[in-house]
C-alpha positions as CSV (number, residue, x, y, z in Angstrom):
1,M,-17.8,120.0,-145.6
2,R,-18.4,117.0,-147.7
3,Q,-20.6,115.6,-145.3
4,I,-22.8,118.9,-145.1
5,L,-23.1,118.8,-149.1
6,F,-24.3,115.3,-149.1
7,A,-26.6,115.9,-146.3
8,G,-28.2,118.8,-148.4
9,G,-28.3,116.9,-151.7
10,I,-29.6,113.6,-150.1
11,G,-32.4,115.8,-148.3
12,L,-33.4,117.6,-151.7
13,A,-33.3,114.4,-153.7
14,V,-35.5,112.4,-151.2
15,A,-38.1,115.4,-150.9
16,I,-38.4,116.0,-154.5
17,L,-38.8,112.3,-155.5
18,L,-41.2,111.5,-152.6
19,T,-43.6,114.4,-152.6
20,P,-45.1,113.6,-156.1
21,L,-45.7,110.1,-154.7
22,L,-47.3,111.4,-151.7
23,I,-49.5,113.6,-154.1
24,K,-50.7,110.4,-156.0
25,I,-51.3,108.7,-152.6
26,F,-53.1,111.5,-150.8
27,S,-55.3,112.5,-153.8
28,R,-56.3,108.8,-154.0
29,Q,-57.3,108.7,-150.5
30,G,-58.9,112.2,-150.6
31,F,-56.5,113.7,-148.1
32,G,-57.4,117.1,-149.2
33,Q,-56.8,120.5,-147.3
34,E,-59.9,122.4,-146.0
35,I,-60.0,126.1,-146.3
36,R,-60.9,128.8,-144.0
37,S,-64.3,130.2,-144.9
38,E,-63.2,133.8,-144.0
39,G,-60.2,133.6,-146.1
40,P,-59.4,135.4,-149.4
41,D,-61.8,134.1,-152.1
42,S,-58.9,133.2,-154.3
43,H,-58.0,130.5,-151.7
44,K,-61.4,128.7,-152.2
45,S,-60.2,127.0,-155.5
46,K,-57.6,125.3,-153.4
47,R,-59.7,123.2,-151.4
48,G,-59.1,119.5,-151.8
49,T,-55.5,120.2,-152.5
50,P,-53.4,117.2,-150.9
51,T,-51.9,118.1,-147.6
52,M,-49.6,116.5,-145.0
53,G,-46.6,117.0,-147.5
54,G,-44.5,117.7,-144.4
55,V,-44.0,113.8,-144.3
56,A,-41.6,114.5,-147.3
57,I,-39.7,117.1,-145.7
58,L,-39.4,114.9,-142.6
59,A,-38.2,112.1,-144.7
60,G,-35.6,114.2,-146.4
61,L,-34.2,115.5,-143.0
62,W,-33.9,112.1,-141.8
63,A,-32.5,110.8,-144.9
64,G,-30.1,113.6,-145.2
65,Y,-28.9,113.4,-141.8
66,W,-28.5,109.5,-141.5
67,G,-27.3,109.3,-145.1
68,S,-24.4,111.8,-144.7
69,H,-23.4,109.9,-141.8
70,L,-23.3,106.5,-143.5
71,I,-21.2,108.3,-146.3
72,G,-19.0,109.9,-143.8
73,V,-18.1,106.4,-142.5
74,G,-15.9,106.0,-145.7
75,F,-13.7,109.1,-144.6
76,H,-13.7,108.5,-141.1
77,A,-16.1,111.3,-140.3
78,D,-17.6,111.5,-136.6
79,G,-20.8,109.8,-136.0
80,P,-24.2,111.1,-135.0
81,S,-24.1,113.6,-131.8
82,V,-26.4,114.2,-128.9
83,S,-27.3,117.7,-130.4
84,G,-28.0,116.4,-133.7
85,L,-30.3,113.6,-132.5
86,L,-32.1,115.8,-129.7
87,V,-32.8,118.5,-132.4
88,L,-34.0,115.9,-135.0
89,G,-36.1,114.1,-132.2
90,L,-37.7,117.5,-131.4
91,A,-38.5,118.1,-135.1
92,T,-40.0,114.6,-135.4
93,V,-42.2,114.6,-132.4
94,L,-43.6,117.9,-133.3
95,G,-44.3,116.7,-136.8
96,G,-46.1,113.8,-135.1
97,V,-48.3,116.3,-133.4
98,G,-48.8,118.1,-136.7
99,F,-49.7,114.8,-138.5
100,L,-52.5,114.1,-136.0
101,D,-53.7,117.5,-136.4
102,D,-53.8,117.2,-140.2
103,F,-55.5,113.8,-140.3
104,L,-58.0,115.0,-137.9
105,K,-58.9,118.1,-140.2
106,I,-59.2,115.5,-143.2
107,R,-61.4,113.2,-141.2
108,K,-63.8,115.8,-139.9
109,Q,-63.8,117.5,-143.4
110,R,-63.2,120.9,-141.6
111,N,-60.3,123.3,-141.0
112,L,-60.0,122.4,-137.4
113,G,-58.1,119.3,-136.2
114,L,-56.7,118.9,-132.7
115,N,-58.3,121.2,-130.1
116,K,-56.0,123.7,-128.6
117,T,-55.5,121.8,-125.3
118,A,-54.4,118.6,-127.1
119,K,-52.1,120.5,-129.5
120,T,-50.6,122.5,-126.6
121,I,-49.9,119.2,-124.6
122,G,-48.0,117.9,-127.5
123,Q,-45.9,120.8,-127.9
124,L,-45.4,120.8,-124.0
125,I,-44.2,117.1,-123.8
126,A,-41.9,117.7,-126.8
127,A,-40.4,120.9,-125.4
128,V,-40.2,119.7,-121.6
129,L,-38.3,116.5,-123.1
130,F,-35.9,118.4,-125.2
131,G,-35.3,121.0,-122.4
132,V,-34.4,118.4,-119.9
133,L,-32.2,116.3,-122.1
134,V,-30.5,119.1,-123.8
135,L,-28.7,120.1,-120.3
136,Q,-27.5,116.5,-119.9
137,F,-24.9,114.5,-121.8
138,T,-21.6,116.7,-121.0
139,N,-18.9,115.6,-123.1
140,S,-15.1,115.5,-122.2
141,N,-14.8,119.3,-122.5
142,G,-17.6,120.0,-120.0
143,L,-19.9,121.0,-122.6
144,A,-23.8,120.0,-122.7
145,P,-25.6,120.5,-125.9
146,A,-27.1,123.5,-124.2
147,S,-26.6,125.7,-121.2
148,T,-28.7,127.5,-118.8
149,S,-27.8,131.0,-120.0
150,L,-29.6,133.2,-122.4
151,S,-27.7,133.6,-125.6
152,Y,-27.2,136.0,-128.4
153,V,-24.2,134.6,-130.4
154,R,-22.6,133.2,-127.2
155,D,-23.8,132.7,-123.7
156,I,-24.8,135.9,-121.7
157,S,-23.2,135.3,-118.4
158,T,-25.4,138.0,-116.6
159,L,-28.5,136.1,-117.8
160,T,-28.3,132.8,-116.4
161,M,-31.4,130.7,-115.6
162,G,-32.0,127.7,-113.5
163,S,-32.8,124.4,-114.7
164,V,-36.3,124.5,-114.0
165,I,-36.7,128.2,-115.6
166,F,-34.6,126.9,-118.6
167,V,-37.2,124.0,-119.2
168,V,-40.0,126.7,-119.0
169,F,-37.9,128.8,-121.7
170,C,-37.8,125.9,-123.9
171,L,-41.4,125.4,-123.7
172,L,-42.0,129.0,-124.6
173,L,-39.6,128.9,-127.3
174,V,-40.7,125.6,-129.0
175,S,-44.3,126.8,-128.8
176,A,-43.5,130.2,-130.2
177,W,-41.5,129.1,-133.1
178,S,-43.6,126.3,-134.1
179,N,-46.7,128.4,-134.0
180,A,-45.0,131.1,-136.0
181,V,-44.0,128.8,-138.9
182,N,-47.5,127.5,-138.7
183,F,-49.0,130.9,-139.0
184,T,-46.6,131.8,-141.9
185,D,-47.9,128.5,-143.8
186,G,-50.7,130.2,-145.5
187,L,-49.5,130.9,-149.0
188,D,-48.1,128.5,-151.5
189,G,-44.4,127.9,-151.1
190,L,-44.0,130.8,-148.6
191,A,-42.9,129.0,-145.4
192,A,-40.8,126.2,-147.3
193,G,-39.0,128.9,-149.1
194,A,-38.4,131.1,-146.1
195,M,-37.1,127.9,-144.0
196,A,-34.9,127.1,-146.9
197,M,-33.1,130.5,-146.1
198,V,-33.3,130.2,-142.5
199,T,-31.6,126.8,-142.3
200,G,-29.1,127.9,-145.0
201,A,-28.1,130.8,-142.6
202,Y,-27.6,128.1,-139.9
203,V,-25.4,125.9,-142.0
204,I,-23.2,128.8,-142.4
205,I,-23.2,129.9,-138.7
206,T,-22.7,126.2,-137.5
207,F,-20.0,125.4,-139.9
208,W,-18.3,128.7,-138.7
209,Q,-18.8,127.5,-135.1
210,Y,-17.0,124.2,-136.2
211,R,-14.0,126.0,-137.7
212,Y,-13.5,128.2,-134.5
213,S,-14.5,125.6,-132.0
214,C,-12.8,126.3,-128.6
215,S,-12.1,122.5,-128.3
216,T,-9.9,122.5,-131.4
217,A,-8.9,126.2,-131.7
218,P,-9.0,127.7,-128.5
219,D,-8.3,131.3,-129.7
220,P,-10.2,134.8,-129.1
221,G,-13.6,134.5,-130.6
222,C,-13.8,130.8,-130.5
223,Y,-17.2,129.1,-129.9
224,H,-18.4,127.0,-126.9
225,V,-20.8,124.7,-128.9
226,R,-20.8,120.9,-128.2
227,D,-21.7,119.6,-131.7
228,P,-21.5,122.3,-134.3
229,L,-20.7,120.0,-137.4
230,D,-23.5,117.8,-136.7
231,L,-25.9,120.5,-136.3
232,A,-24.6,121.8,-139.6
233,L,-25.8,118.4,-141.3
234,I,-29.2,118.8,-139.7
235,A,-29.7,122.4,-141.0
236,A,-28.3,121.3,-144.5
237,A,-30.5,118.3,-144.6
238,A,-33.6,120.5,-143.6
239,G,-32.7,123.0,-146.1
240,G,-32.5,120.5,-149.0
241,A,-35.6,118.9,-148.0
242,C,-37.4,122.3,-148.0
243,I,-36.1,123.1,-151.3
244,G,-37.2,119.8,-152.7
245,F,-40.5,120.1,-151.2
246,L,-40.9,123.8,-152.6
247,W,-40.5,122.2,-156.2
248,W,-44.0,121.0,-155.8
249,N,-45.3,123.4,-153.3
250,A,-44.6,126.6,-155.0
251,A,-47.8,128.5,-156.8
252,P,-49.9,127.0,-157.7
253,A,-49.0,124.5,-155.0
254,K,-49.9,120.5,-155.8
255,I,-49.4,119.7,-152.2
256,F,-49.4,121.6,-148.8
257,M,-47.0,120.8,-146.0
258,G,-49.8,121.1,-143.5
259,D,-49.1,121.1,-139.6
260,T,-46.9,118.1,-140.2
261,G,-44.4,120.2,-141.9
262,S,-44.8,123.6,-140.1
263,L,-44.7,122.3,-136.6
264,A,-41.7,120.1,-137.4
265,L,-39.9,122.9,-138.9
266,G,-40.7,125.4,-136.2
267,G,-39.3,122.8,-133.6
268,L,-36.2,122.5,-135.8
269,L,-35.6,126.2,-135.6
270,A,-36.4,126.2,-131.9
271,G,-33.9,123.5,-131.4
272,L,-31.0,124.7,-133.6
273,S,-31.3,128.3,-131.7
274,V,-30.8,126.5,-128.4
275,T,-28.2,124.2,-129.4
276,T,-26.0,126.7,-131.4
277,K,-26.7,129.3,-128.3
278,T,-28.2,131.8,-130.7
279,E,-31.8,132.1,-129.4
280,L,-31.7,136.1,-129.6
281,L,-30.0,136.0,-132.9
282,A,-32.8,133.6,-134.2
283,V,-35.4,136.3,-134.1
284,V,-33.5,138.3,-136.3
285,I,-32.8,135.4,-138.9
286,G,-36.4,134.2,-138.4
287,A,-38.0,137.7,-138.4
288,L,-40.4,136.9,-141.1
289,F,-41.9,134.2,-138.9
290,V,-41.6,136.6,-135.8
291,A,-43.7,139.3,-137.7
292,E,-46.5,136.8,-138.9
293,A,-46.9,135.6,-135.2
294,A,-46.9,139.2,-134.0
295,S,-49.5,140.3,-136.2
296,V,-51.8,137.4,-135.1
297,V,-51.1,138.4,-131.5
298,I,-51.7,142.2,-132.2
299,Q,-54.7,141.3,-134.0
300,I,-56.3,139.4,-131.3
301,A,-55.2,141.8,-128.4
302,V,-56.8,145.0,-130.3
303,F,-59.8,143.4,-131.2
304,R,-60.5,142.0,-127.7
305,T,-59.9,145.4,-126.2
306,S,-61.5,147.8,-128.7
307,R,-63.4,145.5,-131.1
308,R,-61.3,147.0,-134.0
309,R,-59.2,145.3,-136.5
310,V,-55.5,146.4,-137.1
311,F,-55.2,144.0,-140.2
312,R,-57.8,143.2,-142.7
313,M,-57.1,139.6,-141.8
314,A,-54.3,137.9,-139.9
315,P,-51.6,136.4,-140.3
316,F,-50.8,139.7,-142.1
317,H,-49.8,138.0,-145.5
318,H,-53.6,137.8,-145.8
319,H,-53.9,141.6,-145.2
320,F,-51.9,142.2,-148.4
321,E,-54.0,139.7,-150.4
322,L,-57.3,141.3,-149.3
323,G,-55.7,144.6,-150.2
324,G,-55.4,143.5,-153.9
325,W,-51.9,142.1,-154.2
326,A,-51.6,138.9,-156.1
327,E,-50.8,135.9,-154.1
328,T,-47.4,135.4,-155.9
329,T,-46.7,139.1,-155.3
330,V,-46.9,138.7,-151.8
331,I,-44.9,135.3,-151.5
332,I,-41.8,137.0,-153.5
333,R,-41.9,140.0,-151.3
334,F,-42.0,138.0,-148.4
335,W,-39.2,135.9,-149.6
336,L,-37.3,138.9,-150.0
337,L,-37.9,140.1,-146.5
338,S,-36.8,136.6,-145.3
339,A,-33.7,136.9,-147.4
340,I,-32.8,140.4,-145.8
341,S,-33.4,139.2,-142.5
342,C,-31.0,136.1,-143.0
343,A,-28.6,138.4,-144.4
344,L,-28.7,140.9,-141.5
345,G,-28.4,137.8,-139.1
346,L,-25.3,136.6,-140.6
347,A,-23.9,140.0,-140.6
348,L,-24.7,140.3,-136.9
349,F,-23.1,137.0,-136.2
350,Y,-19.8,137.9,-138.2
351,G,-19.6,141.4,-136.6
352,E,-19.8,139.8,-133.3
353,F,-17.0,137.4,-134.2
354,L,-14.7,140.3,-135.5
355,S,-15.5,142.1,-132.1
356,A,-14.5,139.2,-130.0
357,I,-11.1,138.8,-131.8
358,G,-10.6,142.5,-131.5
359,Q,-10.8,143.8,-134.9
């Protein structure tokens, strides 16, 4: 438990202290955000706000994870695990793809960075490497960081995929979550605040899986997860980094996370869902991101078939803005929706545990 607190505290401290330095550096270099011309008029004043703040989130994630392990040496805690390193690596590679996208937007002075093909290739490489490696590195108990079964809270034995199909599934999962968080990052602090809640939920889930791990407590209801405590450190460090960044990103934002942060956080969520065997439960916990992505898909599908728009603008947080809601009103209400979905996800997780132990 001490390591988890250290991970979150270090992640928060690094992000909250590094972000103002990035604001100064990026402002001096002219690394300002370009705004969609068709967006709400109130957003046009944000043009030129420093972007690529996701660098601070990634720095907080790395510092929180490795710092907690260095401190953990003092009380003989376990070292870094394969599961934690794979999730960290996935988030970092996707953050790198996002950084290139942000940099090209700034260099071209328009709201278009990497083209769709280049961005997709970057996501594909990260997802395939993750999907292949996460099935390797079996420990002494026969557990790999992931399994080829689809999972809700545990593996669903009747829904088992082959290795190739599992890698394709990872590709779809990584692409879906990274794009979903990217779509959500359109209002000041919305994505950072929601991800802080989601990672907080995963801290609870992974710590519970650690307490009731089948390798240490083979009782009814135990969990076959390879490295739950280390995944808790990843989630805590990410949550702390999101909160630290949110201090500067909350409305009115002094910096945006950009694709550097949103792609990295989406990849982190995908990786956590796979390694904790909660791919389906993650849809509930991250329901806000799912809804934002769904609004884009619905808007495009309906417009292409009927030439009509379901929403005034997608992602649908802009729909409410164009309907007259103040930006801060949309943000706070969407945060509340995210909090409700996280609470519901935790309730479902605990309900399944009670069912598994026969209560």
